[in-house]
All heavy atoms as an XYZ file, in Angstrom:
977
protein
N      38.082      7.023    101.607
C      36.631      7.033    101.426
C      36.144      5.612    101.220
O      36.604      4.906    100.341
C      36.257      7.896    100.230
C      34.767      8.007    100.001
C      34.438      8.924     98.839
O      35.326      9.510     98.227
N      33.179      9.041     98.530
N      35.180      5.216    102.036
C      34.644      3.857    101.948
C      33.747      3.732    100.722
O      32.901      4.579    100.460
C      33.846      3.505    103.213
C      33.210      2.127    103.064
C      34.739      3.556    104.436
N      33.952      2.682     99.976
C      33.100      2.407     98.826
C      32.664      0.951     98.851
O      33.456      0.060     99.145
C      33.845      2.709     97.524
C      34.102      4.185     97.303
C      34.717      4.470     95.943
O      35.515      3.679     95.448
N      34.342      5.577     95.347
N      31.389      0.736     98.543
C      30.828     -0.604     98.434
C      30.376     -0.802     96.991
O      29.772      0.098     96.408
C      29.634     -0.775     99.375
C      29.866     -0.456    100.853
C      28.571     -0.612    101.635
C      30.951     -1.356    101.438
N      30.653     -1.963     96.445
C      30.322     -2.201     95.042
C      29.630     -3.552     94.892
O      30.286     -4.592     94.856
C      31.588     -2.158     94.193
N      28.314     -3.521     94.770
C      27.575     -4.768     94.619
C      27.776     -5.365     93.220
O      27.956     -4.626     92.243
C      26.063     -4.556     94.817
C      25.644     -3.919     96.108
C      25.485     -2.418     96.000
O      26.119     -1.814     95.102
O      24.738     -1.840     96.791
N      27.684     -6.668     93.158
C      27.694     -7.370     91.878
C      26.925     -8.675     92.040
O      26.649     -9.096     93.158
C      29.124     -7.653     91.418
O      29.773     -8.526     92.312
N      26.599     -9.284     90.917
C      25.945    -10.589     90.954
C      24.471    -10.565     90.622
O      23.835    -11.625     90.546
N      23.909     -9.385     90.452
C      22.504     -9.320     90.089
C      22.280     -9.788     88.664
O      23.218    -10.039     87.911
N      21.025     -9.913     88.293
C      20.692    -10.342     86.946
C      19.259    -10.794     86.846
O      18.450    -10.539     87.739
N      18.983    -11.463     85.744
C      17.637    -11.980     85.500
C      17.648    -13.494     85.648
O      18.548    -14.161     85.135
C      17.168    -11.594     84.094
O      17.079    -10.197     83.955
N      16.642    -14.010     86.313
C      16.563    -15.441     86.560
C      15.101    -15.851     86.620
O      14.224    -15.025     86.938
C      17.295    -15.796     87.875
C      16.612    -15.149     89.062
C      17.436    -17.288     88.059
N      14.831    -17.096     86.309
C      13.459    -17.594     86.425
C      13.161    -17.959     87.866
O      14.061    -18.268     88.649
C      13.271    -18.795     85.516
C      13.231    -18.434     84.034
C      12.759    -19.586     83.174
O      13.074    -20.737     83.452
N      12.017    -19.275     82.120
N      11.891    -17.939     88.171
C      11.453    -18.327     89.512
C      11.992    -19.716     89.850
O      11.984    -20.619     89.008
C       9.936    -18.305     89.604
N      12.461    -19.853     91.078
C      13.061    -21.103     91.510
C      14.564    -21.135     91.349
O      15.231    -22.037     91.877
N      15.105    -20.166     90.644
C      16.537    -20.100     90.414
C      17.280    -19.468     91.570
O      16.701    -19.124     92.605
N      18.584    -19.305     91.373
C      19.458    -18.776     92.423
C      20.371    -17.687     91.873
O      20.727    -17.690     90.686
C      20.329    -19.893     93.004
O      19.552    -20.903     93.605
N      20.747    -16.800     92.760
C      21.756    -15.786     92.474
C      22.582    -15.582     93.729
O      22.082    -15.765     94.851
C      21.126    -14.457     92.055
C      20.502    -14.362     90.663
C      19.767    -13.026     90.519
C      21.554    -14.506     89.577
N      23.825    -15.151     93.544
C      24.686    -14.815     94.668
C      25.207    -13.396     94.459
O      25.910    -13.117     93.497
C      25.848    -15.788     94.776
C      26.675    -15.597     96.050
C      27.911    -16.445     96.043
N      28.545    -16.507     97.352
C      29.853    -16.532     97.538
N      30.663    -16.514     96.503
N      30.346    -16.606     98.755
N      24.849    -12.545     95.390
C      25.300    -11.167     95.353
C      26.567    -11.023     96.191
O      26.688    -11.647     97.251
C      24.224    -10.226     95.883
C      22.838    -10.320     95.228
C      21.917     -9.261     95.827
C      22.926    -10.194     93.728
N      27.481    -10.187     95.727
C      28.708     -9.915     96.457
C      28.850     -8.420     96.678
O      28.386     -7.621     95.858
C      29.923    -10.418     95.671
O      29.873    -11.803     95.480
N      29.520     -8.060     97.751
C      29.708     -6.647     98.064
C      31.067     -6.439     98.721
O      31.165     -6.462     99.956
C      28.585     -6.157     98.968
S      28.734     -4.414     99.420
N      32.099     -6.246     97.929
C      33.409     -5.934     98.502
C      33.487     -4.459     98.865
O      32.948     -3.601     98.166
C      34.371     -6.275     97.366
C      33.570     -6.065     96.132
C      32.146     -6.405     96.479
N      34.151     -4.204     99.975
C      34.324     -2.832    100.431
C      35.769     -2.405    100.231
O      36.685     -3.216    100.360
C      33.940     -2.704    101.895
N      35.954     -1.143     99.944
C      37.293     -0.600     99.817
C      37.372      0.710    100.577
O      36.354      1.315    100.923
C      37.645     -0.361     98.339
O      36.746      0.552     97.752
N      38.593      1.137    100.874
C      38.776      2.410    101.543
C      38.669      2.359    103.046
O      38.621      3.393    103.709
N      38.648      1.141    103.602
C      38.548      1.005    105.056
C      39.416     -0.167    105.466
O      39.296     -1.260    104.911
C      37.098      0.773    105.460
C      36.861      0.812    106.955
C      37.050      1.988    107.680
C      36.445     -0.316    107.648
C      36.838      2.036    109.042
C      36.223     -0.287    109.009
C      36.420      0.895    109.706
O      36.203      0.935    111.052
N      40.258      0.042    106.454
C      41.247     -0.981    106.788
C      40.788     -1.956    107.856
O      41.409     -2.999    108.040
C      42.550     -0.316    107.253
O      42.273      0.520    108.371
C      43.152      0.533    106.148
N      39.710     -1.648    108.562
C      39.241     -2.525    109.638
C      37.960     -3.257    109.222
O      37.412     -3.005    108.159
C      38.993     -1.704    110.902
C      40.181     -0.909    111.339
N      41.304     -1.507    111.872
C      40.428      0.417    111.323
C      42.186     -0.575    112.154
N      41.701      0.605    111.842
N      37.508     -4.167    110.068
C      36.247     -4.858    109.801
C      35.066     -3.971    110.160
O      35.141     -3.189    111.102
C      36.174     -6.146    110.614
O      37.184     -7.042    110.238
N      34.002     -4.108    109.437
C      32.778     -3.394    109.769
C      32.061     -4.098    110.914
O      32.136     -5.315    111.057
C      31.858     -3.319    108.554
C      32.419     -2.498    107.441
C      32.993     -3.118    106.345
C      32.400     -1.119    107.493
C      33.521     -2.374    105.311
C      32.922     -0.364    106.457
C      33.490     -0.994    105.369
N      31.342     -3.344    111.718
C      30.578     -3.955    112.794
C      29.322     -4.637    112.238
O      28.962     -5.726    112.669
C      30.182     -2.922    113.842
C      29.485     -3.537    115.019
C      30.199     -4.255    115.971
C      28.103     -3.431    115.174
C      29.558     -4.849    117.041
C      27.467     -4.023    116.241
C      28.192     -4.725    117.171
O      27.564     -5.324    118.222
N      28.677     -3.991    111.309
C      27.467     -4.537    110.693
C      27.578     -4.455    109.183
O      28.084     -3.477    108.648
C      26.220     -3.748    111.082
S      25.696     -3.902    112.764
N      27.068     -5.462    108.533
C      26.872     -5.399    107.091
C      25.468     -5.897    106.805
O      24.926     -6.716    107.557
C      27.919     -6.232    106.348
C      29.354     -5.760    106.602
S      30.576     -6.463    105.487
C      30.368     -5.402    104.044
N      24.886     -5.390    105.750
C      23.515     -5.780    105.477
C      23.158     -5.674    104.006
O      23.892     -5.079    103.215
N      22.042     -6.275    103.681
C      21.470     -6.210    102.345
C      20.040     -5.702    102.440
O      19.283     -6.124    103.309
C      21.489     -7.580    101.668
C      22.860     -8.000    101.258
C      23.758     -8.736    101.992
C      23.504     -7.700    100.008
N      24.921     -8.899    101.275
C      24.782     -8.284    100.057
C      23.135     -7.010     98.869
C      25.685     -8.185     99.003
C      24.018     -6.910     97.821
C      25.281     -7.495     97.878
N      19.707     -4.791    101.539
C      18.398     -4.188    101.497
C      17.896     -4.244    100.062
O      18.666     -4.452     99.127
C      18.470     -2.730    101.967
C      18.948     -2.588    103.381
C      20.289     -2.720    103.715
C      18.041     -2.322    104.399
C      20.722     -2.598    105.019
C      18.465     -2.191    105.711
C      19.802     -2.328    106.011
N      16.613     -4.058     99.888
C      16.078     -4.012     98.535
C      14.976     -2.971     98.449
O      14.350     -2.616     99.443
C      15.574     -5.379     98.087
C      14.396     -5.931     98.888
C      14.118     -7.380     98.481
N      12.971     -7.928     99.181
C      12.604     -9.205     99.112
N      13.305    -10.080     98.368
N      11.545     -9.634     99.781
N      14.777     -2.496     97.246
C      13.761     -1.474     97.048
C      13.148     -1.607     95.671
O      13.854     -1.810     94.678
C      14.350     -0.075     97.229
C      13.312      1.028     97.276
C      13.882      2.340     97.772
O      15.084      2.591     97.685
N      13.009      3.187     98.305
N      11.836     -1.495     95.649
C      11.065     -1.479     94.420
C      10.587     -0.053     94.216
O      10.213      0.614     95.186
C       9.870     -2.455     94.528
C       8.984     -2.355     93.293
C      10.367     -3.871     94.732
N      10.582      0.448     92.998
C      10.122      1.828     92.758
C       8.751      2.080     93.373
O       7.821      1.287     93.217
C      10.071      1.923     91.228
C      11.102      0.965     90.765
C      11.057     -0.172     91.747
N       8.663      3.177     94.104
C       7.407      3.547     94.717
C       7.171      2.953     96.086
O       6.158      3.258     96.727
N       8.091      2.116     96.532
C       7.957      1.495     97.849
C       9.152      1.842     98.719
O      10.208      2.223     98.231
C       7.817     -0.023     97.715
C       6.526     -0.468     97.035
C       6.344     -1.972     97.138
C       5.020     -2.402     96.544
N       4.805     -3.877     96.670
N       8.982      1.667    100.009
C      10.059      1.953    100.934
C      11.124      0.862    100.887
O      10.860     -0.279    100.497
C       9.508      2.082    102.360
C       8.627      3.301    102.566
C       8.286      3.525    104.031
O       8.610      2.649    104.850
O       7.709      4.577    104.336
N      12.287      1.245    101.298
C      13.400      0.306    101.397
C      13.059     -0.820    102.380
O      12.497     -0.579    103.443
C      14.640      1.060    101.871
C      15.904      0.273    101.908
C      17.007      1.158    102.483
N      17.000      1.139    103.940
C      17.664      2.021    104.686
N      18.364      2.980    104.123
N      17.625      1.927    106.002
N      13.417     -2.025    102.013
C      13.141     -3.180    102.871
C      14.456     -3.818    103.296
O      15.337     -4.081    102.462
C      12.289     -4.213    102.117
C      12.036     -5.483    102.897
C      11.358     -6.564    102.081
O      11.332     -6.463    100.843
O      10.861     -7.537    102.675
N      14.583     -4.065    104.571
C      15.762     -4.770    105.065
C      15.620     -6.243    104.738
O      14.619     -6.865    105.094
C      15.904     -4.575    106.569
C      17.098     -5.292    107.185
C      17.148     -5.095    108.686
O      17.394     -3.955    109.126
O      16.968     -6.079    109.423
N      16.625     -6.822    104.086
C      16.569     -8.232    103.703
C      17.298     -9.092    104.730
O      16.769    -10.094    105.212
C      17.196     -8.438    102.312
C      17.254     -9.921    101.962
C      16.406     -7.657    101.255
N      18.523     -8.693    105.042
C      19.324     -9.469    105.999
C      20.459     -8.597    106.516
O      20.966     -7.731    105.799
C      19.894    -10.720    105.342
N      20.830     -8.835    107.764
C      21.975     -8.155    108.354
C      22.836     -9.178    109.076
O      22.355    -10.253    109.477
C      21.570     -7.059    109.345
O      20.843     -7.652    110.433
C      20.722     -5.994    108.673
N      24.104     -8.835    109.235
C      25.023     -9.710    109.947
C      26.021     -8.847    110.690
O      26.481     -7.823    110.163
C      25.715    -10.683    108.967
C      26.535    -11.727    109.727
C      26.575     -9.934    107.945
C      26.996    -12.878    108.848
N      26.345     -9.239    111.920
C      27.328     -8.477    112.664
C      28.698     -9.146    112.566
O      28.837    -10.237    111.987
C      26.888     -8.265    114.110
C      26.812     -9.543    114.925
O      27.468    -10.544    114.564
O      26.086     -9.542    115.938
N      29.700     -8.516    113.162
C      31.054     -9.037    112.982
C      31.307    -10.315    113.758
O      32.355    -10.938    113.596
C      32.102     -7.972    113.341
C      32.000     -7.521    114.778
O      31.145     -7.955    115.530
N      32.882     -6.610    115.173
N      30.316    -10.709    114.569
C      30.410    -11.994    115.245
C      29.723    -13.109    114.482
O      29.760    -14.271    114.879
N      29.072    -12.744    113.392
C      28.400    -13.733    112.556
C      26.926    -13.918    112.836
O      26.275    -14.761    112.210
N      26.362    -13.145    113.752
C      24.929    -13.255    114.032
C      24.141    -12.580    112.924
O      24.376    -11.423    112.598
C      24.600    -12.595    115.373
O      25.210    -13.305    116.416
N      23.198    -13.343    112.369
C      22.431    -12.857    111.222
C      20.951    -12.740    111.548
O      20.427    -13.439    112.411
C      22.630    -13.785    110.030
N      20.311    -11.835    110.832
C      18.866    -11.647    110.960
C      18.298    -11.545    109.552
O      18.920    -10.953    108.668
C      18.569    -10.364    111.732
C      17.095    -10.015    111.812
C      16.911     -8.605    112.359
C      15.455     -8.191    112.305
N      15.280     -6.760    112.688
N      17.118    -12.133    109.350
C      16.495    -12.142    108.038
C      15.076    -11.612    108.093
O      14.369    -11.800    109.089
C      16.463    -13.569    107.474
C      17.818    -14.177    107.271
C      18.429    -14.926    108.269
C      18.509    -13.985    106.072
C      19.684    -15.473    108.084
C      19.767    -14.536    105.866
C      20.341    -15.273    106.894
O      21.593    -15.819    106.698
N      14.655    -11.002    107.011
C      13.252    -10.667    106.860
C      12.462    -11.968    106.760
O      12.947    -12.958    106.201
C      13.045     -9.817    105.612
N      11.250    -11.953    107.264
C      10.422    -13.164    107.235
C      10.227    -13.666    105.799
O      10.150    -14.874    105.561
C       9.065    -12.893    107.871
C       9.152    -12.740    109.378
O      10.167    -13.178    109.969
O       8.206    -12.176    109.971
N      10.164    -12.747    104.869
C       9.881    -13.110    103.479
C      11.014    -13.888    102.813
O      10.800    -14.512    101.766
C       9.575    -11.856    102.663
O      10.671    -10.963    102.704
N      12.214    -13.857    103.400
C      13.345    -14.536    102.771
C      13.926    -15.655    103.628
O      14.855    -16.348    103.196
C      14.464    -13.541    102.392
C      13.907    -12.411    101.548
C      15.169    -12.998    103.631
N      13.419    -15.818    104.838
C      13.945    -16.860    105.720
C      13.864    -18.224    105.054
O      12.852    -18.581    104.451
C      13.162    -16.874    107.035
C      13.574    -15.784    108.015
C      12.768    -15.871    109.304
C      13.146    -14.756    110.259
N      12.325    -14.783    111.495
N      14.942    -18.974    105.169
C      14.982    -20.303    104.592
C      15.376    -20.319    103.130
O      15.635    -21.389    102.568
N      15.424    -19.148    102.510
C      15.790    -19.069    101.086
C      17.076    -18.278    100.864
O      17.851    -18.616     99.972
C      14.657    -18.416    100.278
C      13.335    -19.163    100.363
C      12.311    -18.581     99.386
N      11.975    -17.192     99.693
C      12.163    -16.176     98.846
N      12.689    -16.390     97.646
N      11.813    -14.935     99.189
N      17.290    -17.245    101.663
C      18.457    -16.384    101.509
C      19.436    -16.638    102.667
O      19.014    -16.918    103.786
C      18.065    -14.909    101.534
C      17.292    -14.432    100.331
C      16.778    -15.313     99.391
C      17.104    -13.076    100.137
C      16.068    -14.859     98.297
C      16.407    -12.596     99.040
C      15.876    -13.491     98.128
N      20.710    -16.483    102.368
C      21.737    -16.612    103.395
C      22.734    -15.473    103.240
O      23.308    -15.285    102.161
C      22.482    -17.947    103.282
O      21.547    -19.030    103.384
C      23.507    -18.079    104.409
N      22.945    -14.730    104.326
C      23.947    -13.674    104.335
C      25.213    -14.228    104.968
O      25.158    -15.016    105.926
C      23.450    -12.422    105.087
C      24.433    -11.263    104.922
C      23.184    -12.731    106.550
C      23.914     -9.938    105.485
N      26.347    -13.829    104.422
C      27.621    -14.237    105.001
C      28.620    -13.105    104.772
O      28.340    -12.151    104.040
C      28.122    -15.536    104.381
O      28.311    -15.388    102.983
N      29.770    -13.248    105.396
C      30.770    -12.201    105.249
C      32.164    -12.784    105.365
O      32.379    -13.828    105.984
C      30.576    -11.117    106.300
C      30.742    -11.601    107.723
C      30.449    -10.512    108.740
O      30.160     -9.385    108.403
N      30.544    -10.859    110.015
N      33.072    -12.120    104.741
C      34.495    -12.432    104.849
C      35.138    -11.203    105.464
O      35.388    -10.221    104.781
C      35.069    -12.738    103.458
C      36.532    -13.109    103.523
O      37.239    -12.668    104.451
O      36.992    -13.828    102.622
N      35.366    -11.245    106.764
C      35.868    -10.063    107.451
C      37.241     -9.640    106.934
O      37.548     -8.458    106.835
C      35.931    -10.312    108.955
C      34.566    -10.273    109.610
O      33.673     -9.567    109.152
N      34.400    -11.033    110.665
N      38.063    -10.616    106.610
C      39.410    -10.289    106.138
C      39.360     -9.512    104.812
O      40.142     -8.595    104.587
C      40.223    -11.564    105.968
N      38.408     -9.879    103.960
C      38.290     -9.214    102.675
C      37.251     -8.111    102.687
O      37.013     -7.459    101.666
C      37.938    -10.241    101.596
C      39.026    -11.277    101.403
C      38.720    -12.207    100.242
N      39.779    -13.175    100.021
C      39.804    -14.048     99.028
N      38.827    -14.061     98.147
N      40.806    -14.893     98.906
N      36.608     -7.931    103.873
C      35.590     -6.899    104.007
C      34.551     -7.022    102.903
O      34.228     -6.057    102.197
C      36.237     -5.510    104.025
C      37.105     -5.309    105.265
C      37.745     -3.956    105.271
C      38.916     -3.893    104.312
N      40.010     -4.792    104.753
N      34.038     -8.217    102.768
C      33.057     -8.503    101.734
C      31.860     -9.208    102.336
O      32.024    -10.097    103.179
C      33.671     -9.397    100.642
O      34.789     -8.718    100.047
C      32.655     -9.715     99.552
N      30.670     -8.797    101.939
C      29.474     -9.521    102.339
C      28.874    -10.191    101.108
O      29.087     -9.741     99.973
C      28.453     -8.599    103.004
O      27.940     -7.677    102.065
N      28.141    -11.252    101.369
C      27.507    -12.026    100.310
C      26.044    -12.264    100.660
O      25.677    -12.347    101.828
C      28.200    -13.379    100.137
C      29.677    -13.297     99.886
C      30.582    -13.400    100.944
C      30.183    -13.119     98.607
C      31.952    -13.323    100.725
C      31.551    -13.039     98.367
C      32.423    -13.136     99.432
O      33.777    -13.069     99.208
N      25.241    -12.392     99.636
C      23.848    -12.779     99.836
C      23.532    -13.885     98.844
O      23.433    -13.633     97.639
C      22.901    -11.589     99.635
C      21.441    -11.875     99.958
C      21.279    -12.097    101.475
C      20.525    -10.737     99.504
N      23.414    -15.094     99.358
C      23.028    -16.235     98.535
C      21.514    -16.303     98.505
O      20.887    -16.408     99.558
C      23.610    -17.532     99.096
C      23.202    -18.779     98.331
C      23.793    -18.817     96.933
O      24.956    -18.512     96.743
N      22.974    -19.204     95.959
N      20.956    -16.250     97.331
C      19.504    -16.227     97.179
C      19.074    -17.467     96.401
O      19.422    -17.619     95.233
C      19.069    -14.957     96.449
C      19.565    -13.681     97.107
S      18.917    -12.182     96.332
C      19.677    -12.292     94.720
N      18.339    -18.337     97.061
C      17.841    -19.571     96.445
C      16.331    -19.533     96.345
O      15.665    -18.781     97.051
C      18.288    -20.782     97.261
C      19.782    -20.938     97.319
O      20.505    -20.577     96.380
N      20.284    -21.478     98.418
N      15.799    -20.384     95.486
C      14.346    -20.475     95.311
C      13.729    -19.087     95.142
O      12.763    -18.737     95.835
C      13.723    -21.205     96.497
C      12.269    -21.555     96.269
O      11.805    -21.643     95.133
N      11.530    -21.765     97.352
N      14.282    -18.337     94.236
C      13.829    -16.964     94.032
C      12.392    -16.929     93.546
O      11.932    -17.800     92.782
C      14.745    -16.244     93.044
C      16.065    -15.773     93.650
C      17.106    -15.522     92.571
C      15.842    -14.527     94.490
N      11.681    -15.910     93.998
C      10.285    -15.701     93.632
C      10.144    -14.384     92.871
O      11.000    -13.487     92.984
C       9.422    -15.662     94.891
C       9.525    -16.915     95.755
C       8.683    -16.780     97.004
C       8.780    -18.040     97.855
N       7.954    -17.935     99.094
N       9.064    -14.273     92.134
C       8.830    -13.053     91.360
C       8.848    -11.829     92.270
O       9.367    -10.770     91.916
C       7.496    -13.155     90.600
C       7.152    -11.826     89.947
C       7.559    -14.267     89.557
N       8.311    -12.000     93.478
C       8.241    -10.870     94.406
C       9.597    -10.481     94.983
O       9.700     -9.497     95.709
C       7.253    -11.167     95.538
C       7.484    -12.490     96.233
C       6.588    -13.595     95.691
O       6.406    -13.669     94.439
O       6.076    -14.395     96.501
N      10.650    -11.223     94.663
C      11.993    -10.832     95.067
C      12.594     -9.818     94.112
O      13.679     -9.281     94.363
C      12.914    -12.054     95.142
C      12.526    -13.024     96.235
O      12.157    -12.571     97.332
O      12.599    -14.258     95.985
N      11.917     -9.556     93.014
C      12.418     -8.589     92.043
C      12.553     -7.215     92.687
O      11.601     -6.694     93.269
C      11.461     -8.499     90.839
O      11.455     -9.757     90.153
C      11.892     -7.400     89.873
N      13.753     -6.635     92.586
C      14.025     -5.343     93.220
C      15.460     -4.926     92.912
O      16.250     -5.718     92.390
C      13.826     -5.423     94.728
N      15.777     -3.708     93.279
C      17.167     -3.266     93.313
C      17.708     -3.632     94.687
O      17.095     -3.302     95.706
C      17.262     -1.760     93.084
C      18.678     -1.229     93.017
S      19.524     -1.743     91.510
C      18.802     -0.582     90.344
N      18.820     -4.334     94.702
C      19.411     -4.771     95.953
C      20.636     -3.917     96.279
O      21.502     -3.694     95.420
C      19.809     -6.244     95.865
C      18.624     -7.177     95.989
C      17.689     -7.285     94.975
C      18.429     -7.926     97.137
C      16.590     -8.125     95.099
C      17.341     -8.771     97.267
C      16.420     -8.854     96.243
O      15.331     -9.681     96.378
N      20.694     -3.458     97.520
C      21.789     -2.613     97.977
C      22.493     -3.278     99.158
O      21.839     -3.845    100.030
C      21.260     -1.263     98.441
C      20.548     -0.458     97.380
C      19.183     -0.604     97.182
C      21.245      0.453     96.591
C      18.516      0.136     96.207
C      20.597      1.196     95.622
C      19.247      1.027     95.434
O      18.589      1.764     94.469
N      23.801     -3.175     99.184
C      24.519     -3.593    100.379
C      24.869     -2.355    101.196
O      24.939     -1.235    100.669
C      25.769     -4.406    100.043
S      27.108     -3.471     99.322
N      25.062     -2.569    102.463
C      25.362     -1.478    103.371
C      26.324     -1.965    104.447
O      26.395     -3.167    104.733
C      24.084     -0.947    104.007
N      27.023     -1.018    105.029
C      27.967     -1.356    106.090
C      28.040     -0.210    107.082
O      27.737      0.944    106.746
C      29.350     -1.638    105.496
N      28.437     -0.546    108.283
C      28.559      0.473    109.315
C      29.623      0.071    110.313
O      29.828     -1.120    110.578
C      27.217      0.684    110.017
C      27.176      2.015    110.739
O      27.086      3.060    110.059
O      27.245      2.012    111.977
N      30.284      1.070    110.877
C      31.341      0.799    111.850
C      30.897      1.008    113.289
O      31.596      0.595    114.213
C      32.547      1.706    111.570
O      32.118      3.075    111.668
C      33.117      1.468    110.186
N      29.746      1.660    113.492
C      29.300      1.897    114.860
C      28.785      0.610    115.470
O      28.350     -0.307    114.766
C      28.198      2.966    114.906
O      27.062      2.503    114.163
C      28.684      4.265    114.297
N      28.796      0.542    116.807
C      28.444     -0.702    117.493
C      26.992     -0.761    117.917
O      26.610     -1.580    118.758
C      29.350     -0.896    118.711
O      29.220      0.251    119.562
C      30.802     -1.056    118.288
N      26.153      0.074    117.336
C      24.719     -0.063    117.592
C      24.280     -1.434    117.094
O      24.685     -1.858    116.019
C      23.953      1.045    116.866
C      22.542      1.180    117.306
C      21.431      0.601    116.751
C      22.069      1.936    118.433
N      20.318      0.954    117.455
C      20.655      1.774    118.486
C      22.688      2.744    119.372
C      19.887      2.389    119.474
C      21.927      3.343    120.334
C      20.544      3.176    120.377
N      23.451     -2.167    117.851
C      23.052     -3.508    117.416
C      22.543     -3.545    115.977
O      21.703     -2.732    115.589
C      21.959     -3.886    118.407
C      22.293     -3.116    119.636
C      22.860     -1.806    119.152
N      23.013     -4.491    115.226
C      22.633     -4.597    113.811
C      21.133     -4.782    113.646
O      20.567     -4.379    112.631
C      23.360     -5.758    113.154
S      25.145     -5.573    113.129
N      20.501     -5.409    114.606
C      19.077     -5.701    114.504
C      18.194     -4.535    114.908
O      16.967     -4.643    114.862
C      18.730     -6.914    115.370
O      19.097     -6.622    116.724
C      19.469     -8.155    114.903
N      18.816     -3.415    115.313
C      18.029     -2.280    115.807
C      18.309     -1.000    115.024
O      18.152      0.090    115.543
C      18.326     -2.057    117.296
C      17.949     -3.246    118.163
C      18.305     -3.046    119.632
O      18.562     -1.887    120.021
O      18.348     -4.040    120.372
N      18.704     -1.146    113.780
C      18.984      0.021    112.953
C      17.663      0.568    112.422
O      16.843     -0.178    111.903
C      19.895     -0.370    111.781
C      21.227     -1.001    112.224
C      22.088     -0.030    112.944
N      23.286     -0.628    113.508
C      24.521     -0.218    113.212
N      24.711      0.780    112.359
N      25.555     -0.801    113.782
N      17.498      1.870    112.522
C      16.263      2.516    112.076
C      16.593      3.452    110.908
O      17.440      4.341    111.046
C      15.613      3.311    113.221
C      14.351      4.017    112.719
C      15.299      2.382    114.394
N      15.945      3.243    109.779
C      16.218      4.111    108.614
C      16.010      5.579    108.929
O      15.073      5.953    109.630
C      15.197      3.624    107.577
C      14.873      2.234    107.971
C      14.949      2.214    109.469
N      16.904      6.415    108.423
C      16.754      7.850    108.584
C      17.180      8.392    109.926
O      17.037      9.590    110.184
N      17.693      7.547    110.780
C      18.164      8.008    112.081
C      19.680      7.810    112.168
O      20.300      7.239    111.277
C      17.495      7.236    113.222
O      18.010      5.891    113.246
C      15.989      7.198    113.048
N      20.250      8.254    113.287
C      21.687      8.112    113.447
C      22.114      6.645    113.540
O      23.302      6.334    113.440
C      22.161      8.873    114.680
C      21.599      8.350    115.987
C      22.123      9.154    117.173
C      21.590      8.616    118.491
N      22.103      9.404    119.639
N      21.155      5.763    113.748
C      21.479      4.340    113.845
C      21.496      3.655    112.488
O      21.854      2.484    112.393
C      20.477      3.598    114.747
O      19.187      3.593    114.106
C      20.359      4.273    116.106
N      21.089      4.363    111.461
C      21.036      3.761    110.128
C      22.455      3.437    109.657
O      23.439      3.972    110.148
C      20.354      4.718    109.149
C      19.838      4.029    107.902
O      20.037      2.799    107.756
O      19.239      4.727    107.056
N      22.547      2.570    108.643
C      23.836      2.235    108.063
C      24.443      3.485    107.416
O      23.734      4.292    106.813
C      23.667      1.131    107.017
C      23.479     -0.239    107.622
C      22.259     -0.612    108.153
C      24.517     -1.150    107.654
C      22.079     -1.875    108.708
C      24.353     -2.414    108.206
C      23.130     -2.766    108.735
N      25.756      3.600    107.528
C      26.448      4.773    107.030
C      26.846      4.659    105.568
O      26.737      5.603    104.801
C      27.712      5.034    107.865
O      27.334      5.211    109.224
C      28.449      6.259    107.374
N      27.331      3.487    105.189
C      27.890      3.303    103.847
C      26.967      2.435    102.996
O      26.487      1.393    103.441
C      29.274      2.664    103.948
C      30.204      3.431    104.855
C      30.559      2.931    106.095
C      30.710      4.677    104.469
C      31.401      3.640    106.931
C      31.555      5.398    105.300
C      31.890      4.875    106.532
O      32.709      5.586    107.354
N      26.776      2.874    101.763
C      25.858      2.189    100.856
C      26.485      2.009     99.485
O      27.232      2.862     99.014
C      24.561      2.997    100.707
C      23.765      3.055    101.963
C      23.909      3.926    103.000
C      22.695      2.179    102.330
N      22.997      3.655    103.989
C      22.234      2.584    103.607
C      22.067      1.100    101.710
C      21.189      1.938    104.268
C      21.037      0.458    102.358
C      20.605      0.881    103.618
N      26.126      0.902     98.850
C      26.529      0.695     97.476
C      25.527      1.320     96.514
O      24.520      1.896     96.944
N      25.803      1.181     95.228
C      24.952      1.780     94.199
C      23.799      0.882     93.794
O      22.870      1.346     93.125
C      25.799      2.107     92.966
C      26.831      3.187     93.220
C      26.205      4.494     93.623
O      25.316      5.017     92.944
N      26.634      5.048     94.749
N      23.850     -0.353     94.180
C      22.734     -1.256     93.901
C      22.990     -2.173     92.715
O      23.741     -1.840     91.795
N      22.351     -3.324     92.762
C      22.388     -4.275     91.644
C      20.972     -4.819     91.458
O      20.310     -5.173     92.425
C      23.407     -5.402     91.902
O      23.501     -6.242     90.749
C      23.038     -6.251     93.108
N      20.526     -4.838     90.210
C      19.140     -5.222     89.931
C      18.987     -6.734     89.898
O      19.789     -7.440     89.271
C      18.695     -4.635     88.591
C      17.280     -5.004     88.177
C      16.219     -4.383     89.067
O      16.365     -3.247     89.527
N      15.143     -5.131     89.309
N      17.957     -7.206     90.556
C      17.576     -8.613     90.502
C      16.171     -8.691     89.929
O      15.258     -8.052     90.447
C      17.614     -9.259     91.903
C      17.009    -10.658     91.860
C      19.042     -9.308     92.419
N      16.013     -9.444     88.861
C      14.716     -9.596     88.221
C      14.386    -11.073     88.127
O      15.157    -11.858     87.567
C      14.725     -8.979     86.819
O      15.078     -7.598     86.910
C      13.346     -9.109     86.168
N      13.238    -11.447     88.698
C      12.808    -12.840     88.699
C      11.531    -12.942     87.880
O      10.560    -12.241     88.149
C      12.562    -13.344     90.127
C      12.228    -14.837     90.109
C      13.784    -13.085     91.004
N      11.553    -13.801     86.887
C      10.394    -13.964     86.015
C       9.717    -15.309     86.279
O      10.345    -16.267     86.711
C      10.817    -13.871     84.562
O      11.790    -14.850     84.259
N       8.436    -15.329     85.979
C       7.670    -16.565     86.220
C       7.780    -17.520     85.056
O       8.259    -17.180     83.988
C       6.202    -16.219     86.478
O       5.668    -15.522     85.372
């Protein structure tokens, strides 16, 4: 059974940095896509960044230039480096992974193209 376990969340002042990690267990091969999402209570899930097994990454406009997604295929771990954090980055952050070869940039929530495996989330709180 595949399990993802996020860590690295916490509280930080605006302008600070955090690095989220997401090691996967229960799967012996590399994932085709890994991604980071965030959600605020009462709002829909927002895609933050995705990366495929070739290293191609995509970012939400709101985090471009501040966040960097990376992965260690051998360790089946994804990372999200978050710099220059803003108050509006406050959210629960979830990592996700998928083995299907549907393009990482074309995943649609709630459909068969959505990510299959999800972590439990790690809270990020940014104060002014």
